[in-house]
N, C-alpha and C positions, 0 to 999 in steps of 0.2 A: 503493500499499500502506499502510496504518496500523501503525504501531508501539507498544510499549508495554513497559512492564520488569517481571519477573518479581518480584512481592514481596520485597522485603528480599535484593536482588542487584542486580549491575549489570548483567545479562544485559538487551540489548534484542532484543525478538522481535517477528517481525511479527504483526500478528494472526489471520492464519492460519498455521498450523504444517503443514507437509507429512508425514502418515503415510503409514508405507511396508509396511504388514504384507502386501501384495500381491506384493512384488518376492520374486522368487522361485519361485512357485507359479502365481499367473494372470498375472505378468508377468517377462518375461527380464532379464538384466541389460542391456542394452542401451536396453529401455524404462523401467527403472527410471533410468538414467542421465538417460535425455533427460527425463524428468518432473523430476529432479534439475534440470539445466539450465533447463529452462522456466518451473520455479517459481521460481529465483534469478533467471531475467530479468524476473520479475514483481514482484520485490521480498521473496519470501520468504526467511528467512533462517533459519528455524528448523525443525528434520527431527527426529522421534521413532520411534524402531524400540524394538524388546526382542529379548533373546536369542533367545526360542522362535519369531520368527518367521523364515519367512513362515507365515500364518495360510490353514486349516486345518493345525494342526501335525501334521508327520510327523517321525521323526527324520532322515528321509532330507533333508527341509527346514528342520531345527533351523539355526539360525543364518546361513541363506542370504540373509536381508535385509542384516544385519550385512555380509557378505561383500560385497555390491552397493555399499553405502554406501562400504566398504573401500577396494573396487578403484576409484569416482569420486574420491575423495580423493587416492588416489596417482596417479590420471591427471591429476587438476589442480591439484593441491597448494594447494586452496580451503580448507584446515580453518578458517584464520581469519575465512572469509568466514562458517560457521555456527555457529548454535547447536546443538548437538547433542545430543540426551536418549536416554537407553536404559532397559531395565527388568532385574531378575531375575526371575525366575519364583518365584511363590509356591508351596506345598506343597499336599498334596492333590489333586484332580483325577487320578486315577491314569493318565490318557494320556501325562501328561509325567513318567513313573516313571524312565524311561532316560535321563534329561539327566544325572542323576547320582545319587548310591548316597543322599542323602538332601537332599529337596526342603524347605529351610528356609533361616532367613536366619541361621544360625550363622556363626561366622568363618570356618570352612573353606569352607562354599558361598559366601559372598559374594565372598571371594579367587579362588574356581575360577569363579564367574559373571563377575567384572568383569575379571580378567586375559584369559579367552578373549572377553568381547566386544572390548574394547580392542585384541586381537590380530585380530581379524575387522576390526573396524574402521580397521586402522592408522593407529591416533593413541595417543597418550601420555596422553590425559585424555577427560572426558566433561563437559559444562558442567553436566547435571543428571543423576541417578542413581536410580531409582525401585523402590519396592518393586512391582512387577506386581498382587499383591493379598496382605491379611493372611496371617500364618499361622493366627490364627484362622477359624473358619467364618463366613462373613458371606453377606447375602443379595444376591448378584451374578448376572451374565450366566443372567438371564432365571428369577432365583428370587426372586418378589415379597417373599414373609413372611420374617424372622425367627425363626429356632429356638432357641431356647437351650441344648438340650439338647446339640448337640455342643461346645459351648466348657465344658461343665461341668470338663473335665478340661485346659482351654488353662491354662499359667502364663504369668503376664505377664512378658516378657521387653524390654519395648519400650525401658527404658534400657540394654539390654545391645545392643539392635541397635543405636541410635543411637552407642554408644560404638566399636563395630564400625565402622562406617561414617566418623565424626570420622576413624579413623584412617588411611582413604584419602584424606579432605580434608587430612589433615596433608601427606599423600604427594604431593599434586596430582595425583593421580590421577582426583579427583570434584572438581568444583568447588560443587556444591549437589545436596542432597538431596530427594527428594519422594515422594509418596505415587502409589497408584493404586489404582481401586475400593475406595475407604476411606469409612467411615460417618462421622457425626459424632461417635461415640463415639471412633473410632480418630483421628480429628484432634484432639481435645480431648485425648486420653490422650497424646498426641506432646506438644500446647503445654503440657503438664503439666510434662513433662520439659525440656521448652523453658526453662521458668520457673526451673527448678533447675540452669541454667547448661548443658543439651546443645544439641546442633545443632538448629536450627530447621527442619522440614518447610517448604522454601516455595513446595510446590504440591501439588494433588493432581489426578488425571486419571482420570476418570469417565466412565461413559456418559451423552448429555444432547442430547436431541432433543425435537421436538412431541409425539412419542408416549411420551417417559418421560424427564418431569421433577421425579423425586420430590427430586432435591437443591436444588430450590425449597423443599421444606416445613422442612429442618430445617439442612443442609450450607449452604445460602447465609448463613444469619446467621452461622456459626461462620467461614465465608470471609471477611465484610466485618470481622466483630469482631476475627479474630484475623490480620488481612492475609497470607491466605493465597490463592495463586495458584490457579485453577481453569482446567484441559485438557480442555474436555470432547470426547469422541470418540465415534463413530458420529452425526454431528449429521444424517446421511441415512439412519439406521436400514437399512444392509447394503442402501441403494441405494431402500428403499420409500418414501422422500419423496422420491424423482424423480418418482413416478406410473408408473412402466413396468410396473409390475405390477398396475395397476388394470383392473377388468374382467376379469379372468381372464387376462391377459398373464404370458407366461414368456418374455422376451427368451432366445434362444440366449446362452450364454456368461457369464449374467448369475451374480451370487455365489449368489442362492437356487436357480437351474436346476442350478448346477454341486455346490451343496452343501445340499442341502434341508436337512439338520438347523438351517441359521441360518433359523430359521421364527418367532424371536419375537415380531419386528414383524408378523407376517401372520396373526395372530389377527381374528375378528369384528369384534372392536370396534375393532381398530387400521385396519382396512380401513374402517370406517366413519368413523372419524375423519380418514384421509388422504385418503379424499375432500371431506370437508367443507373440510379445506385446500385442495385442488386447487381446489375453486369459489371460494374467497378468493382465490389465486393467480391465477387465469384473470380473476374480475372486475377485478382492477387490472393487469392485464397484464404479469404477471409470471409464470417458471415457477415448480410448484413447489419445483424445486432453489434456486432464488433464494430463495424466500420462507423455507424452512427453514432454509437456512444466514445469512441476512441476519438472521433472528431469533436466532438462536446468538450472531451474530459481537457484537450490542449488548447482549446480558445484561449487567448492571451487576457482576458478579461474573465476568465470563469474561474470562481474561488472554490465551489465544490457542486459536484454533478449530481443533482437528486434522482436518483434510480428507483424503480419501485417493482414489484413480481409478486405472481400469484403463486409460485410453488419455488421450490429451493433449486432444481435445476436452471431455470430460469435467474433467479439470484446469482446463481456462480457463474455464468456466462457475464452477465451485466457486471459484476463488481471485478470480474480478470479482467474487463475490458481496461484496466488502469494498464495493464501489463504491455499495452498494443500500442505503438508510436507509429502514426502513419506516414510514409515517405512522402519527399515532396512531389513525385509523379503522383500517386493518388491524392493528394491535395490539390494537385491542377485539375484534375480530369473530375474531382467534388467541383471545383469553382465552375470548371465548361459549365456542367451542366446546372449549375446555380443560374449562371448567365444567360442560359438558354429557356430557364424555368423558374425565375425569381419568385420566391416566397409563394408557393400555390396554395397556401392554407394561412387562412386569417389568424 
């Protein structure tokens, strides 16, 4: 395993982060515990979760993933062996409305979300606490283009959000704070407040993979120039970049077969690009999974790549990608496909 530090912190994290959103829906508690044990044996020390997991969200499974991690911590007593990150659910997107009365980042909401997460996780602190998505409307989760109209009524409260989070840092319940599904504007707006003396958002967690590289366009510069960590999720694009859906295949119990709404990486152009990447991998003796993950692992702005799996065989291959370094020839072939079919998924 390789390790790095989340910028502006003393958090030493593995370059592979164990994502957990399937635990409690596609995976049982026992399977979740087995994945944690396996990952730690392979050198992974970073686990990411969220209050709304498991995914797809239902109120019946709300908080289930944190409970599974919490029961593992209670059983093993290995809290100091892991860097643990979680997230507070953002507003809008009506399916989450039953989580609490107001889905926002008010003082009341943050206190409610954080304390419930800590209780489920059976810990008294989080190493990283992230805003799962902004309060303002942004083009994420399969939405390609920004629409300014919904933000006309948005009141900029970023300074206040930072003050609220800082209170929990001072109490020792949060060590560091971060963003998720954030844009260059949002990252820079938080940096503006940091320059005025507020806490710094040390990372952002966004979707990033061979089919969706829009953060290369502008956010990558912000990350570099402002020294902000980047935690890409969905590096295999809901499993599309394993190649298992090519040629019309639909494996039983796969994510897309179980949850057809998860189709943002399954467009005609995405399939065309996936086939091209598959041919590159095959030519060089790699699996498409290895190619896709190794590419993300070694992007210069990536701090830790958040991988997920539903079984130990998948998890082993995903973690093993850390030992693969793509040649300049392979990278040039990847770039040729990207130039021909840029960001086919939103």
